[in-house]
C-alpha positions as CSV (number, residue, x, y, z in Angstrom):
1,M,47.1,39.8,185.4
2,A,44.8,37.6,183.4
3,E,45.8,34.3,182.1
4,Y,44.4,32.5,179.1
5,L,44.1,28.8,178.3
6,I,43.6,27.1,174.9
7,Y,40.8,24.5,174.8
8,A,40.3,22.0,172.0
9,K,37.8,19.4,170.8
10,R,38.0,16.8,168.0
11,T,34.9,16.8,165.8
12,K,35.8,13.8,163.6
13,P,36.8,10.2,164.4
14,W,40.6,9.8,164.9
15,R,43.1,7.0,165.4
16,D,45.1,6.7,168.7
17,K,48.7,5.6,168.9
18,K,47.7,1.9,168.7
19,G,45.8,2.6,165.5
20,K,42.3,2.1,167.1
21,L,39.6,4.3,165.8
22,Q,38.3,6.7,168.5
23,Q,35.0,8.7,168.5
24,P,35.0,12.5,168.4
25,D,35.3,14.3,171.7
26,K,32.1,15.4,173.5
27,T,33.7,18.2,175.5
28,F,36.4,20.8,175.2
29,R,39.5,20.2,177.3
30,A,42.5,22.5,178.1
31,L,45.8,21.8,176.3
32,D,49.2,21.5,177.8
33,A,52.4,22.9,176.3
34,Q,52.7,20.0,173.8
35,G,49.0,20.4,172.7
36,C,47.7,17.3,174.5
37,R,44.3,17.5,176.2
38,V,44.5,17.5,180.1
39,T,41.9,16.7,182.7
40,N,43.5,18.8,185.4
41,L,43.9,22.5,184.9
42,D,47.1,22.4,186.9
43,Y,48.7,20.7,183.9
44,A,47.3,23.2,181.3
45,F,49.7,25.7,179.7
46,S,48.6,29.3,180.3
47,Y,49.3,32.4,178.2
48,A,49.7,35.9,179.5
49,T,47.5,37.5,176.8
50,K,44.8,36.4,174.5
51,E,47.0,37.4,171.6
52,D,49.7,35.1,172.7
53,A,47.3,32.2,172.8
54,Q,45.9,33.1,169.4
55,E,49.5,33.2,168.0
56,R,50.1,29.7,169.3
57,I,47.0,28.4,167.6
58,D,48.0,30.1,164.3
59,K,51.4,28.4,164.5
60,A,49.9,25.0,165.0
61,N,49.8,22.6,162.1
62,P,47.2,24.1,159.7
63,S,46.4,20.7,158.2
64,I,44.7,19.6,161.4
65,E,41.1,18.9,160.3
66,G,38.2,18.3,162.6
67,V,39.7,20.2,165.6
68,I,38.0,23.3,167.1
69,F,40.1,25.6,169.3
70,E,38.8,28.1,171.9
71,I,40.6,30.6,174.0
72,R,39.2,31.0,177.5
73,K,40.2,33.2,180.5
74,A,41.6,31.2,183.4
75,K,39.6,31.4,186.6
């Protein structure tokens, strides 16, 4: 059975929890169940079908500007 991961990349500057302005991301990273970028795929949340992953993206806050999402098949 194939598994799918959601990847994301910020394309605009953003502020971290401390209020410091951060530059846009250079690469896509997989997301965990809370929507945070992870560096290790063991921590990424996987979806059974591509439609499940797309549904999760659609349910995300639509006011998120400057974020690009991709759905990729897990290897």
